[in-house]
Every structure is written in structure tokens, then in C-alpha cells.
RODO-2510 file (C-alpha; in nm, 4 decimals, decimal comma):
residues 167
     n   res          X          Y          Z
     1     m     0,5295     0,1612     2,1711
     2     e     0,7896    -0,1246     2,0655
     3     n     0,9717    -0,0926     1,7923
     4     q     0,9848    -0,4796     1,7168
     5     d     0,7410    -0,4957     1,4663
     6     i     0,9035    -0,2114     1,2415
     7     v     1,0708    -0,3823     0,9796
     8     d     1,3507    -0,2578     0,7844
     9     f     1,2914    -0,2387     0,4226
    10     d     1,5318    -0,3659     0,1899
    11     s     1,4961    -0,2032    -0,1669
    12     n     1,6894    -0,4654    -0,2974
    13     a     1,4163    -0,7293    -0,2248
    14     a     1,1123    -0,8015    -0,4711
    15     a     0,8477    -0,5630    -0,4048
    16     s     0,6200    -0,8553    -0,3781
    17     p     0,7452    -1,1752    -0,3148
    18     a     0,5546    -1,4709    -0,4533
    19     r     0,3291    -1,6797    -0,1570
    20     p     0,4594    -2,0129    -0,0928
    21     d     0,1330    -2,1647    -0,2372
    22     q     0,1558    -1,9654    -0,5640
    23     s     0,3125    -1,9881    -0,8665
    24     e     0,3449    -1,6107    -1,0175
    25     g     0,1025    -1,7032    -1,2761
    26     s    -0,1495    -1,8046    -1,0476
    27     d    -0,2017    -1,4569    -0,8128
    28     k    -0,5705    -1,3788    -0,8252
    29     r    -0,5254    -0,9957    -0,7973
    30     r    -0,7323    -0,7773    -1,0116
    31     s    -0,5066    -0,4990    -1,0210
    32     d    -0,1819    -0,4190    -1,0462
    33     r     0,1053    -0,3990    -0,7258
    34     h     0,3434    -0,0921    -0,6928
    35     k     0,6589    -0,1058    -0,5319
    36     i     0,5978     0,1286    -0,1789
    37     d     0,8265     0,1877     0,0999
    38     q     0,6137     0,3550     0,3731
    39     l     0,4856     0,3121     0,7527
    40     v     0,1200     0,2429     0,8208
    41     l    -0,0819     0,2462     1,1481
    42     v    -0,2226    -0,0956     1,1871
    43     y    -0,5242    -0,1605     1,4774
    44     s    -0,8003    -0,3703     1,5460
    45     d    -0,9609    -0,4074     1,8976
    46     d    -0,6554    -0,5931     2,0421
    47     y    -0,3949    -0,5007     1,8472
    48     s    -0,2150    -0,1550     1,7173
    49     k     0,1665    -0,1405     1,5741
    50     v     0,3098     0,0768     1,3264
    51     l     0,4529    -0,1364     1,0330
    52     r     0,5668    -0,1364     0,6904
    53     y     0,3808    -0,1410     0,3768
    54     f     0,6182    -0,2379     0,0617
    55     d     0,2963    -0,3297    -0,1831
    56     l     0,0210    -0,1040    -0,2810
    57     s    -0,2829    -0,1667    -0,5220
    58     v    -0,6203    -0,0517    -0,5641
    59     g    -0,7651    -0,3699    -0,4144
    60     g    -0,5247    -0,3902    -0,0972
    61     l    -0,1791    -0,3617     0,0473
    62     c     0,0903    -0,6134     0,1809
    63     i     0,2727    -0,5407     0,5449
    64     r     0,5042    -0,7415     0,6650
    65     a     0,4617    -0,7929     1,0670
    66     k     0,6355    -1,0170     1,3878
    67     r     0,3097    -1,1745     1,4111
    68     a     0,0426    -1,3792     1,1607
    69     f    -0,2993    -1,2443     1,1346
    70     n    -0,5902    -1,4936     1,0921
    71     p    -0,7791    -1,4885     0,7378
    72     k    -1,0649    -1,2806     0,7476
    73     d    -0,9552    -1,0603     1,0311
    74     r    -1,0632    -0,6879     0,9834
    75     l    -0,7717    -0,4334     1,0276
    76     q    -0,8074    -0,0432     1,0237
    77     m    -0,4985     0,1322     0,8967
    78     n    -0,4002     0,4987     0,8892
    79     l    -0,2574     0,4878     0,5161
    80     n    -0,0001     0,8220     0,4924
    81     l     0,0347     0,8355     0,0817
    82     k     0,3114     1,0450    -0,0013
    83     m     0,4010     1,1717    -0,3466
    84     l     0,6058     1,4085    -0,5096
    85     t     0,4307     1,6704    -0,7898
    86     k     0,5829     2,0075    -0,9309
    87     g     0,8009     1,9901    -0,6825
    88     m     0,5968     2,0041    -0,3918
    89     v     0,5237     1,7016    -0,1659
    90     w     0,1354     1,6100    -0,1656
    91     e     0,0775     1,3785     0,1238
    92     e    -0,2877     1,2646     0,2687
    93     t    -0,3574     1,0234     0,5656
    94     c    -0,6606     0,8277     0,5062
    95     i    -0,8060     0,5745     0,7145
    96     a    -0,8635     0,2610     0,5219
    97     s    -1,0305    -0,0616     0,6142
    98     a    -0,8585    -0,4234     0,4965
    99     e    -0,9532    -0,7945     0,5278
   100     v    -0,6885    -1,0699     0,5778
   101     v    -0,6271    -1,2432     0,2830
   102     h    -0,3053    -1,4531     0,4027
   103     s    -0,0210    -1,4479     0,6371
   104     v     0,2390    -1,6306     0,5592
   105     y     0,5920    -1,6388     0,7573
   106     q     0,8838    -1,5745     0,5426
   107     k     1,2094    -1,6953     0,6733
   108     e     1,4312    -1,4347     0,4497
   109     y     1,2504    -1,1358     0,6360
   110     d     1,1943    -1,3302     0,9608
   111     a     0,8568    -1,2054     0,9424
   112     y     0,4917    -1,3079     0,7982
   113     l     0,4001    -1,1147     0,5175
   114     t     0,0025    -1,0482     0,5537
   115     g    -0,2190    -0,9762     0,2247
   116     l    -0,4790    -0,7023     0,3033
   117     r    -0,7928    -0,6379     0,0588
   118     f    -0,9608    -0,3323     0,1215
   119     v    -1,3187    -0,2638     0,2215
   120     d    -1,5664    -0,0517     0,2663
   121     l    -1,3487     0,2082     0,1713
   122     e    -1,5097     0,6002     0,1337
   123     p    -1,5058     0,7425    -0,1579
   124     q    -1,2282     0,9944    -0,1408
   125     v    -1,0371     0,7465     0,0061
   126     m    -1,0317     0,4977    -0,2950
   127     q    -0,9936     0,8481    -0,4923
   128     a    -0,6732     0,8914    -0,3025
   129     i    -0,5562     0,5313    -0,3127
   130     e    -0,6247     0,5379    -0,6864
   131     a    -0,4355     0,8785    -0,7252
   132     a    -0,1154     0,7241    -0,5601
   133     c    -0,0982     0,3907    -0,7519
   134     s    -0,1294     0,6067    -1,1016
   135     y     0,1422     0,8297    -0,9669
   136     l     0,3756     0,5056    -0,8543
   137     e     0,2914     0,3407    -1,2002
   138     a     0,3872     0,6420    -1,3704
   139     q     0,7173     0,6614    -1,1849
   140     n     0,8118     0,3361    -1,2881
   141     r     0,6850     0,3445    -1,6420
   142     p     0,9642     0,3199    -1,9472
   143     p     1,0110     0,6490    -2,1207
   144     q     0,8788     0,5231    -2,4451
   145     d     0,5530     0,4533    -2,2909
   146     t     0,3313     0,7522    -2,3702
   147     g     0,0897     0,7204    -2,0847
   148     a     0,0319     1,0456    -1,8520
   149     t     0,3420     1,1951    -1,7175
   150     i     0,4341     1,2950    -1,3706
   151     e     0,3434     1,6621    -1,4434
   152     e     0,0090     1,5376    -1,5644
   153     l    -0,0585     1,3541    -1,2520
   154     g     0,0196     1,6563    -1,0562
   155     c    -0,2719     1,8492    -1,1905
   156     y    -0,5014     1,5281    -1,1224
   157     l    -0,3709     1,5248    -0,7482
   158     e    -0,4336     1,9174    -0,7460
   159     r    -0,7867     1,9179    -0,9053
   160     l    -0,8551     1,6400    -0,6178
   161     m    -0,7135     1,8275    -0,3303
   162     e    -0,9243     2,1213    -0,4872
   163     k    -1,2434     1,8894    -0,4320
   164     s    -1,1599     1,7186    -0,1305
   165     p    -0,9267     1,9606     0,0854
   166     s    -0,9356     1,6818     0,3743
   167     f    -0,9869     1,3555     0,3996
***
């Protein structure tokens, strides 16, 4: 497999650059985005590449690729969700379907930023994505916030894994 579409992630870059045709206030997302840096296998009938995704929400994610995708294109992906809970690594690979919302070339990355919206997810996959988003939110929560702790999320993930040991 070629490595040309694997794009190095700049950890100092914003997790979710604004689209050129939108101001930050006009974003149409229904759920919060969470900064992440993981590999994902993206494929369709005529495409298969390992890419990086750097933005995850319960509604979708954003990838960087050397090519553009057409709006409404359907892509499959193997999401590898990793979290550290109680000193142990929780890792699940889920197969998810998504529809392309936009694909915009960004000169600063020399790549296309492609927004994907999840579609037709199995309930277990949605639960795993929700757990990953909750974990990412808790990691970035200011200390004074009284929401769920990482330990509480770890307990939730353990219960989830007991119910569905394999996605």
C-alpha cells in the first residue's frame, strides 16, 4: 500500500480548521468535535487507503487525503478507537459507514480535508463512538468541571465491553 496519503499530523494545528466557505459561527454540526490523531482504513469500491483522522464526533469525523471526494459519496472505514482506562488500554476496531459532506483543499496541509457524516451505524458501533467521544471530552475538560471522571468512564467502558465483548 502506498504511503502518499498518510499525512503527518501536526499536533500544534487546530483539530478542526474552518471550511473556507464557513465562519466558525455557522458550523452546522449537531455534536461536539474532539481532537484525535489516529489512523483509519478508508475504502469504497474503487478506493482503499490508510489515512489519518483528526476530528471525531458522534456524528462523523474529518480525514486528510491527497484526493478529493464527491459530496454524497459513501465510504467505509475501519475505526480503531483507543483509550486508556485505569492504566489499561481499551481498543476496539469498528466498521462504520459514512457519507461525504465536503472535501476542501487546504494549502497549509497540501491535502483535502474531508468531512464525513456517519450513516447506518450498528448500535454497538454507535455506543463505541459515543464512549470514545465521552472519553476524549473528559480528557480535555478543565479541572473545575464536575462531570464524569476518567475513572467513571473507564467503568462505563468495562461494562460496555462485558455486554459486547466483540463489535
